[in-house]
C-alpha positions in Angstrom: 2.4 -13.1 15.9 2.2 -11.0 12.8 5.3 -12.7 11.4 3.9 -16.2 12.2 0.6 -15.5 10.5 2.4 -14.1 7.4 4.7 -17.1 7.3 1.8 -19.5 7.5 -0.2 -17.7 4.8 2.8 -17.8 2.4 3.4 -21.5 3.2 -0.2 -22.3 2.4 0.4 -21.0 -1.1 2.7 -24.0 -1.7 0.0 -26.5 -1.1 -3.1 -24.7 -2.5 -4.3 -24.6 -6.1 -7.9 -23.5 -5.6 -8.4 -19.7 -6.2 -10.7 -19.3 -3.2 -8.0 -20.7 -0.9 -5.4 -18.5 -2.5 -7.6 -15.5 -1.9 -8.1 -16.7 1.8 -4.3 -16.9 2.2 -3.9 -13.4 0.8 -6.6 -12.0 3.1 -5.0 -13.7 6.1 -1.7 -12.2 5.3 -2.9 -8.6 4.8 -5.5 -8.7 7.7 -2.7 -8.7 10.4 -0.4 -6.1 8.8 0.6 -3.4 11.1 0.8 0.2 9.7 3.2 2.1 12.0 4.6 4.3 9.2 1.1 5.3 8.0 0.0 6.0 11.6 3.1 8.1 12.3 2.7 10.1 9.1 -1.0 10.8 9.8 -0.2 11.9 13.3 2.4 14.3 12.0 0.5 15.7 9.0 -3.0 15.9 10.5 -4.6 17.4 13.6 -6.2 14.9 16.0 -9.7 16.0 15.1 -9.4 14.7 11.5 -7.6 11.4 12.2 -10.7 9.4 11.4 -11.0 11.2 8.1 -7.3 10.7 7.3 -7.4 7.0 8.1 -10.5 6.6 6.0 -9.1 8.4 3.0 -5.8 6.5 3.2 -7.6 3.2 3.5 -9.8 3.9 0.5 -6.8 4.7 -1.6 -5.0 1.6 -0.5 -8.0 -0.5 -1.4 -8.4 1.2 -4.8 -4.7 0.6 -5.5 -5.0 -3.1 -4.6 -7.8 -3.4 -7.1 -6.8 -1.0 -9.9 -3.1 -1.8 -10.0 -3.4 -5.5 -11.1 -6.4 -4.7 -13.3 -4.6 -1.9 -15.2 -1.3 -3.8 -15.5 -3.2 -7.0 -16.5 -5.0 -5.2 -19.2 -1.7 -3.6 -20.5 -0.1 -7.1 -20.5 -3.0 -8.7 -22.3 -3.2 -6.0 -25.0 0.5 -5.0 -25.4 2.7 -7.7 -23.9 4.9 -8.1 -20.9 7.5 -5.5 -21.8 4.9 -2.7 -21.7 3.4 -4.3 -18.6 6.7 -4.0 -16.8 7.2 -0.4 -18.1 3.7 0.4 -16.6 4.7 -1.1 -13.3 7.9 1.0 -13.4 6.1 4.2 -14.1 3.7 3.5 -11.2 6.7 2.9 -9.0 8.3 6.2 -10.1 5.1 8.1 -9.4 4.9 6.5 -6.0 8.4 7.3 -5.2 8.0 10.9 -6.3 4.9 11.1 -4.1 6.8 9.8 -1.1 9.6 12.4 -1.7 7.0 15.2 -1.7 5.5 13.8 1.5 8.9 13.5 3.1 9.8 17.2 2.4 6.3 18.3 3.4 6.6 16.4 6.7 10.1 17.9 7.4 8.7 21.4 6.9 5.8 20.7 9.2 8.1 19.2 11.9 10.4 22.2 11.7 7.5 24.6 12.0 6.1 22.7 15.0 9.5 22.8 16.8 9.9 26.5 16.6 6.3 27.7 17.1 
């Protein structure tokens, strides 16, 4: 069902030119997105008592990223051109990748300590 809804939402973009319908298509696509990796990571890194807090914090940061990313890069592109815009996107990607590496090694340490404790 998720794949079907995503496909329909992308196909709608071919026929739609109104901004409100494009926004609806995007909302339709992201509203059914599953988050198994996020759920698994939260269950590894957090105790059950703080799951609600962890999901809330992660959700807030995802929402901030969805808003701030395009705003920041749009500003960079409008002021300094596409080349610096792509450099900014690349720097965000590098920071994201480094964060994932830190999380990976932190998760591995936690998993190893749980196995032997």
